[in-house]
N, CA, C and O of each residue as an XYZ file, in Angstrom:
352
protein
N       0.966     -1.045     -0.200
C      -0.208      0.065     -0.079
C       0.897      1.105     -0.003
O       1.619      1.232      0.986
N       0.972      1.717     -0.919
C       1.516      3.493     -1.194
C       1.047      4.315      0.265
O      -0.126      4.333      0.641
N       2.114      4.951      0.973
C       1.921      5.619      1.309
C       2.165      7.388      1.303
O       3.182      8.066      1.158
N       1.402      7.578      1.424
C       1.124      9.575      0.642
C       2.138     10.587      1.982
O       2.107     10.397      3.198
N       3.026     11.726      1.157
C       4.008     12.305      2.336
C       3.718     13.282      2.378
O       3.895     13.908      1.332
N       3.129     14.013      3.507
C       2.140     14.908      3.724
C       2.976     16.592      3.579
O       3.963     16.913      4.241
N       2.357     17.376      2.670
C       3.056     18.442      1.959
C       3.575     19.455      3.217
O       3.142     19.730      4.336
N       4.463     19.759      2.598
C       5.313     20.513      3.726
C       4.558     22.349      3.257
O       4.653     23.346      3.972
N       3.979     22.278      2.111
C       3.612     23.523      1.987
C       2.083     23.732      2.934
O       1.742     24.907      3.074
N       1.433     22.965      3.392
C       0.221     22.670      3.788
C       0.622     23.244      5.380
O       0.044     24.051      6.107
N       2.114     22.294      5.596
C       2.136     22.711      7.693
C       2.517     24.347      7.219
O       1.988     25.169      7.967
N       3.249     24.872      6.233
C       3.437     25.947      6.316
C       2.572     27.331      6.276
O       2.810     28.469      6.682
N       1.249     26.615      5.476
C       0.130     27.517      5.601
C      -0.618     27.567      6.448
O      -1.452     28.467      6.545
N      -0.489     26.568      7.295
C      -1.234     26.314      8.624
C      -0.472     27.260      9.797
O      -1.059     27.962     10.620
N       0.627     27.137      9.695
C       1.454     27.818     10.509
C       1.224     29.498     10.284
O       1.383     30.225     11.264
N       0.921     29.976      9.231
C       1.508     31.358      9.186
C      -0.035     31.462      8.930
O      -0.189     32.359      8.101
N      -1.136     30.971      9.258
C      -2.615     30.860      9.638
C      -2.198     31.514     10.839
O      -2.132     32.711     11.120
N      -1.857     30.194     11.667
C      -2.082     30.534     12.914
C      -0.787     32.011     13.586
O      -1.097     32.675     14.575
N      -0.092     32.136     13.193
C       1.046     33.465     13.643
C       0.266     34.779     13.023
O       0.489     35.818     13.646
N      -0.654     34.892     11.841
C      -1.633     36.098     11.461
C      -2.590     36.349     12.207
O      -2.895     37.489     12.559
N      -3.389     34.940     12.653
C      -4.156     35.189     13.563
C      -4.312     35.552     14.841
O      -5.256     36.201     15.292
N      -2.797     34.866     15.801
C      -2.413     34.954     17.077
C      -2.339     36.872     17.002
O      -3.015     37.638     17.687
N      -1.298     37.245     15.948
C      -0.843     38.696     15.981
C      -2.063     39.474     15.657
O      -1.990     40.536     16.275
N      -3.628     39.384     14.653
C      -4.395     39.877     15.075
C      -5.553     40.076     16.413
O      -6.404     40.902     16.742
N      -5.179     39.193     16.766
C      -5.829     38.618     18.276
C      -5.125     39.915     19.636
O      -5.604     40.490     20.614
N      -4.101     39.884     19.111
C      -2.951     40.686     20.503
C      -2.943     41.713     20.155
O      -2.744     42.580     21.005
N      -3.166     42.136     18.669
C      -3.525     43.961     18.457
C      -4.525     44.680     18.954
O      -4.486     45.894     19.152
N      -5.588     43.837     19.201
C      -6.865     43.902     19.740
C      -7.107     44.475     21.217
O      -7.907     45.339     21.577
N      -6.336     43.864     21.840
C      -6.052     44.148     23.586
C      -5.127     45.467     22.844
O      -4.465     45.786     21.856
N      -5.837     46.085     24.609
C      -5.421     47.546     25.410
C      -3.926     47.327     26.320
O      -4.404     47.368     27.454
N      -2.777     47.170     26.478
C      -2.122     46.939     27.635
C      -1.749     48.000     28.212
O      -0.693     47.969     28.843
N      -2.530     49.228     28.143
C      -2.548     50.433     29.121
C      -3.617     50.194     29.613
O      -3.832     51.264     30.184
N      -4.901     49.249     29.926
C      -6.207     49.502     29.951
C      -5.840     49.116     31.597
O      -4.925     48.321     31.812
N      -6.377     49.542     32.398
C      -6.545     49.658     34.082
C      -7.518     48.063     34.242
O      -8.464     47.496     33.695
N      -6.912     47.932     34.946
C      -7.920     46.329     35.935
C      -9.302     47.164     36.719
O      -9.396     48.221     37.342
N      -9.847     46.558     36.495
C     -11.245     47.418     37.379
C     -11.213     46.745     38.943
O     -11.353     45.544     39.172
N     -11.059     47.498     39.669
C     -11.445     47.131     40.926
C     -12.414     47.267     41.973
O     -12.710     48.358     42.460
N     -12.883     46.237     42.305
C     -14.384     46.852     43.341
C     -13.932     47.083     45.061
O     -13.119     46.705     45.905
N     -14.928     47.850     44.892
C     -15.248     48.297     46.359
C     -15.281     46.954     46.974
O     -15.432     45.872     46.408
N     -15.038     47.322     48.793
C     -14.985     46.522     49.489
C     -16.031     45.922     50.262
O     -15.960     45.168     51.232
N     -17.052     46.416     49.628
C     -18.801     46.674     50.183
C     -19.192     45.325     49.222
O     -19.872     44.401     49.669
N     -18.648     45.354     47.803
C     -19.048     43.947     46.714
C     -18.580     42.853     47.058
O     -19.046     41.771     46.701
N     -17.308     43.056     48.014
C     -16.467     41.289     47.704
C     -17.376     40.971     49.259
O     -17.561     39.780     49.006
N     -17.914     41.116     50.349
C     -18.188     40.435     51.414
C     -19.889     40.257     51.506
O     -20.522     39.594     52.328
N     -20.457     41.168     50.256
C     -22.261     40.459     50.173
C     -22.148     38.672     50.235
O     -22.816     38.149     51.126
N     -21.630     38.084     49.656
C     -21.902     36.868     49.320
C     -21.832     36.364     51.026
O     -22.866     35.875     51.482
N     -20.782     36.473     51.819
C     -20.518     35.539     52.652
C     -21.501     36.498     53.899
O     -21.851     35.680     54.750
N     -21.854     37.437     54.140
C     -22.845     38.019     54.535
C     -24.366     37.288     54.659
O     -25.039     37.192     55.685
N     -24.711     36.792     53.278
C     -25.339     35.801     53.207
C     -25.543     34.503     53.946
O     -26.577     33.839     54.014
N     -24.563     34.304     54.397
C     -24.081     32.938     55.038
C     -24.128     33.028     56.880
O     -24.176     32.054     57.631
N     -24.102     34.331     57.242
C     -24.476     34.931     58.637
C     -25.453     34.220     59.505
O     -25.337     33.959     60.702
N     -26.463     33.943     58.675
C     -27.286     33.275     59.406
C     -27.837     31.799     59.034
O     -28.992     31.375     59.015
N     -26.844     31.288     58.802
C     -27.038     29.872     57.891
C     -26.786     28.909     59.355
O     -25.866     29.027     60.163
N     -27.611     28.210     59.370
C     -27.608     26.871     60.685
C     -27.520     25.447     59.916
O     -28.209     25.261     58.913
N     -26.715     24.523     60.379
C     -26.258     23.349     60.062
C     -27.399     22.634     60.983
O     -27.635     22.856     62.171
N     -28.240     21.430     59.828
C     -29.424     20.838     60.304
C     -28.458     19.679     61.059
O     -28.196     18.945     60.107
N     -27.901     19.202     62.031
C     -27.515     18.095     62.861
C     -28.370     17.160     62.761
O     -27.920     16.035     62.979
N     -29.426     17.236     62.512
C     -30.670     15.797     62.640
C     -29.945     15.245     61.436
O     -31.002     15.017     60.848
N     -29.375     14.992     60.898
C     -28.833     14.286     59.354
C     -27.820     13.353     60.346
O     -28.218     12.190     60.400
N     -26.986     13.530     60.887
C     -26.143     12.557     61.245
C     -27.053     11.549     62.532
O     -26.546     10.569     63.079
N     -28.447     12.062     62.816
C     -28.955     11.063     63.257
C     -29.963      9.850     63.015
O     -30.503      8.896     63.575
N     -29.831     10.655     61.584
C     -30.693      9.485     60.403
C     -30.390      7.877     60.168
O     -29.324      7.301     59.949
N     -31.505      7.462     60.277
C     -30.772      6.016     59.782
C     -30.029      5.742     58.313
O     -29.345      4.731     58.155
N     -30.162      6.434     57.564
C     -29.337      6.465     56.100
C     -27.781      6.763     56.698
O     -26.886      6.168     56.097
N     -27.373      7.639     57.837
C     -26.188      7.922     57.558
C     -25.864      6.630     58.998
O     -25.122      5.668     58.802
N     -26.365      6.801     59.968
C     -25.543      5.497     60.328
C     -25.683      4.188     59.688
O     -25.102      3.279     60.283
N     -26.421      3.815     58.435
C     -25.833      2.461     57.641
C     -25.100      2.941     56.978
O     -25.325      2.571     55.825
N     -24.106      3.751     57.041
C     -22.412      4.074     55.824
C     -22.313      3.183     56.739
O     -22.976      2.677     57.645
N     -20.663      3.096     55.950
C     -19.527      1.946     56.213
C     -18.485      2.498     55.337
O     -18.577      3.009     54.221
N     -17.376      2.257     56.168
C     -15.660      2.121     55.623
C     -15.699      0.503     54.765
O     -15.812     -0.514     55.449
N     -15.631      0.445     53.780
C     -14.826     -0.841     52.924
C     -13.654     -0.190     52.509
O     -13.540      0.743     51.715
N     -12.645     -0.905     53.257
C     -11.159     -1.552     53.058
C     -10.830     -0.755     54.324
O     -11.565     -0.356     55.227
N      -9.200     -0.612     54.081
C      -8.721      0.065     55.071
C      -8.054      1.552     54.532
O      -7.590      2.012     53.489
N      -8.361      2.065     56.166
C      -8.218      3.243     55.825
C      -6.509      3.594     56.942
O      -6.271      3.078     58.034
N      -5.923      4.244     56.445
C      -6.079      5.349     55.203
C      -5.722      4.149     54.063
O      -5.295      2.999     54.165
N      -6.069      4.903     53.060
C      -5.491      3.944     51.415
C      -3.924      4.169     51.645
O      -3.261      5.108     52.085
N      -3.624      2.895     51.155
C      -2.434      2.712     50.851
C      -1.802      2.816     49.586
O      -2.474      2.171     48.781
N      -0.623      3.437     48.938
C      -0.850      3.839     48.108
C       0.343      2.646     47.390
O       1.430      2.240     47.802
N      -0.762      2.232     45.679
C      -0.008      1.367     45.320
C       0.415      1.424     43.631
O      -0.341      2.194     43.040
N       1.155      0.967     42.983
C       1.281      1.149     41.650
C       0.081      0.975     40.514
O      -0.270     -0.195     40.364
N      -0.501      1.809     39.814
C      -1.536      1.889     39.233
C      -1.819      1.171     37.725
O      -0.828      0.622     37.244
N      -2.796      1.127     37.100
C      -2.768      1.148     35.510
C      -3.027     -0.909     35.608
O      -3.003     -1.564     36.651
N      -3.281     -1.544     33.975
C      -3.291     -2.562     34.058
C      -1.992     -2.955     33.798
O      -0.999     -2.229     33.836
N      -2.063     -4.801     33.380
C      -0.885     -5.565     33.270
C      -0.965     -5.554     31.638
O      -2.035     -5.434     31.041
N       0.447     -5.710     30.915
C       0.294     -5.914     29.981
C      -0.131     -7.035     29.239
O       0.509     -8.072     29.412
N      -1.263     -7.047     28.294
C      -1.845     -8.139     28.012
C      -0.911     -9.004     26.708
O      -1.215    -10.082     26.196
N       0.064     -8.299     26.457
C       0.404     -8.787     25.109
C       2.104     -9.398     25.675
O       2.874     -9.835     24.820
N       2.445     -9.364     26.889
C       3.375    -10.402     27.334
C       3.116    -11.684     27.197
O       3.929    -12.523     27.586
């Protein structure tokens, strides 16, 4: 079966397209643009919503939680991963 050798011209065209596209993409950015800084009042709004949160401890006394078991030994021992080579 004859093999076809890929054309180097196609490789050069793809590379040139990538460089031109990258150049045009970076030319659209403004390096002197300032990064916006948020006020402190906006930073903690999500944490203030958690101030009144309470944990429902009845979950730990439920039958489903008590039925959970540990399988295997803890802590987990590190071992070699992967499968054996089936072609040996």
